[in-house]
N, C-alpha and C positions, 0 to 999 in steps of 0.2 A: 434353484431348491436345491437347499444341500440336505442330506440323508445321514443319518447316525448307525452305522455299524455295531450293532450292541455286541459282538465278538471282541472288536478291537476299542471299545469305550473303557477308557481306565477309570473313568468315576463308576460306571454302573459294572466294571468287572470288579470294582473293591465291592461294592454293595453285596454283589450276590458272594462273591469270595468269604464277607462276614456272615451271611445266611448260610453256606456251606459249613462252615466253621459253627455255628451250633448259634440260636438265640434264643432268649426266654421270653413269653410275651405274658403281661400281667392284663388281664381282662379289669380294667376300670369302673364298669358298667356294671348298673343293678338289674337284677332279673326281674321281668316283669311279670306280676302275678295280681289277680285280683284280690284286693283289701290290703295290698300296700300301703304306707306310710305317705304321704304326698301332701303339697301343700292343698289347703280347704278352697282356694280360689280359683281350683279348675277342674275340667271334667275328668272322675277316676275313671280308672284302667278297667278294661272288659273285654272276655276273651269268652268265645262260645265255638261248638262245631255246629253249623246249619245242615252237614252234610258227613253222616260217619258210615263207617265202614259197617256194608249190610244195608244201608237206604237203597243203593241201586247197584246190582250185581252183572258184571258184565257176562255175555254168551261164554268166555272161557272161566267166569270162577273169580273174575279180579274185580276190586273195588276199591275207590280213593275215600278219603276222607278229607275234608277242608274246613276252614278256620273265618273264623271275622273278629276282627277287635275294633275296640272305641275304646280313645283316650285323649286326654287333652296333648297340646304339644309342649309340655312344661310339666309331665309328670312321669318320673323314673329319673334316669340319667339324662338330660339333657341338655340343651346350648340354647341360650336365649339372641336371637336377631335383633339388630339395629331398631327395627320398629315396635320392640316387646314395651320399651320404657318411654314417655315424652317428660318433657320439664316444660312449664310455661305455655303447654300447646305444641310446642316444636321438638321434633327429631333431629337424631345426632346430623344429619345433612342440611339441618334449617327450617327444611319444611313444614307447614303446617300438618299437624298429626291427623286433625279431622280430614283433611283434604285428602291425605296420603293414603286414608283407608276406604276412600267410597269405592263401593263397590263388595266391601268385604274383604279385599285383597289389599297386600303391600308390594306392589311391582318394585318398586327401586329397591327396597331394605327390607323383603322378605326373608326367608331362612333359605330360597333358593340359591340368594346372594352370596352364603357363606361357603368359601371355597374350602374344598378339603385341608386339614392342616397334615403334615410329617415336618415334623420341628424338633428342637432342644425340647426337653420336658423337663422341669425343676419340682422337685417337691418341697416343701416347705412344713417341715414337721413342727409346729408347734408346741405340743406338749414336750416333746423332748427336748425342746430349747429350752423350755421353761421348767424342766424337770417335776411333768404333771403327767405321771403313771397313770391316771384315772381319764387324762386327757380334761380340756379346758371346763370350765364350770359354765352351768347353764347363764346362759345371758354374758359371757363374758367379751369383752370388745377388744378384738387380736388389733395391736397397736403397731405403728412404724417400727418402734421399739423391738416390740416382738418379731416381726419379722425378719430385720435384721440381724436380732439373734440367732434367726433359726438359718441365716446367709450364714453368718460366721461362724457357727457352730461346725456345718457341713463342708465349707468352702466351697459354696456353690453360687458365686455371683449371678444374678439376673442379668442376662442381653438384651438388646432388643431384637425382638420375633421371637422372642422365649413363649413358653406355656406355661405358666405359674400357678401350681395345683397345692392349696394349701388346707393342713389337715389339722384338724380342733380336737379329734377323738370322737365328735361325737356319731360317726357315721356306725363306731359299735352297738349304738342302739337301732338299726334300721330294723333288724330281724327282730328286735324285742317281739315278744308276745304282747304286750300293749302299746301298739302302734302310736299313742299319744304322746309316749316319751319322746319319739324319735320328731314328732310335730312339734312340741313345747310348748304349746301355746299359753299355758299358764305359770312354766318353769323358765321361758325364754330359751333362746340359743344361742352359741357362742358363734362369732363371726366377726371379719372385717369391719373395722370401722370405715369413718368416711374418710380419714387422716389416712390410714392404713392402704385405702383404694387408691389414694393419692401419690401414695410413695409408689405401689407397683406401678404406675399409669406411668411416672415418673422414667422408669426402669425404660419404657418404649414395649413393654412386652406387646405380644398379639392376643394372647387370651388369658383367662382367668380361671381357676377351676376349685371346688370346695365339696366336702364332704358333706354338707348341709342342702336343705331344699331352699334357703334364699341366698346364701352367701354369704347375707348379712350377719352383723349384732344383732339379736331381736329380743328386746328386752322382757322378762314375764310380762303378760297379760295382754302385749301390746300386738303381736301378732304382727302383719306386713302393712301396718300403720304409715310407716313412714320408710322409703329404701333409698339412704342417702349414696353407697357403694352403687346402686345400680345407676344414678344418676350421675356420678363421676365417669363410670365406665363405659356406658353405655350410650350416653346423651351427651356428654362432654367430651369424653376422650378417645370413643371407637375402640372400646377392646371388648371381645366375647366374655361369655361368663357361661361356665356349665356349673350344672347342681347336681346333689342325688349322685356323687361319685364314691364309689370304692378304694378307699386309700388305705385300709388297714394290711392287706398283705404288703404292699411297697413298703410301709413304714416298718414292719415287723422285719422283712428283709434288709433294712438300712439302705435302698434303692434311693438316691436322691438326685442322677441326673439319668434321663433316658431318652430314646427316641419315641417322641408322643406323636399317634396316630389318630385321626378324628376325621370321617367323615360324613356331613350331616344328610338328614333325608331332603331332596330338592322340592320340595311343598311350596309351591311358586304362591309369595304372599304371604305365608304364614310368619306368626311371630317368634317361634321356636320351632325345634324337630328335636326329638327322641335321636339318642347317640349310644354307641358302644366303643368309647375310647379304650385305647391301648396303650400300654410302655413298653416297650422294647430293649433290651440289653443284649449285649453278649454272654455268652455262656464262661464260665470261668473267671 
């Protein structure tokens, strides 16, 4: 068996040198809070203190508080496992979707099977490419031409294994006082079309993400009635989907290429997991 000496491993040394030189980290995850906007198809986030300071006091005067949370695994910033969506009764690996979930778990394609990601990330800023300072319109369909325009404008071609993050500008509504604005049931929500999902998949990427709750283009009044991009990405091509991302700060700073870091919770058999993804760049 061979061992690696961290002090002489030139690759590790280069990574540590980059950190020593200074990095900037962008938090791409949304804050979890009661009442935050989310897909109506999933259990909402709830947080409470079953034990507060003073409820039990130790002999030396110390006390501790603790929490309980409940939430769906597709609430807040989250990643979809391949068990999340089926088509014609089949999952990505061709297994019977009903049989795969017997016992209330998906042992083969659950969230616990999603490996941590440390990869090249690319932000495709669609409003910037299309000169839309207010962001994409409600219900706008992001096409292959739009995605290609963002790549060309930024000079950031997608490579196999990348994580592609799609900014529509819709994320600015996440903290709006009217939470229904972000959900967009009556107005529709911008997102990637079926053709756009195929275009992304053809680049050989590992995962995609977006600043909306469904990644998809949602038509006014249609809600989540059909999800063709999910079918293409999760079922046909085996590409993970990350939703409800915070991408405005990256876009404002003109950061289009970065080190992308994400680690799901290893929830055995789950169809998804909350995540807190990061984008890391060198200072200066």
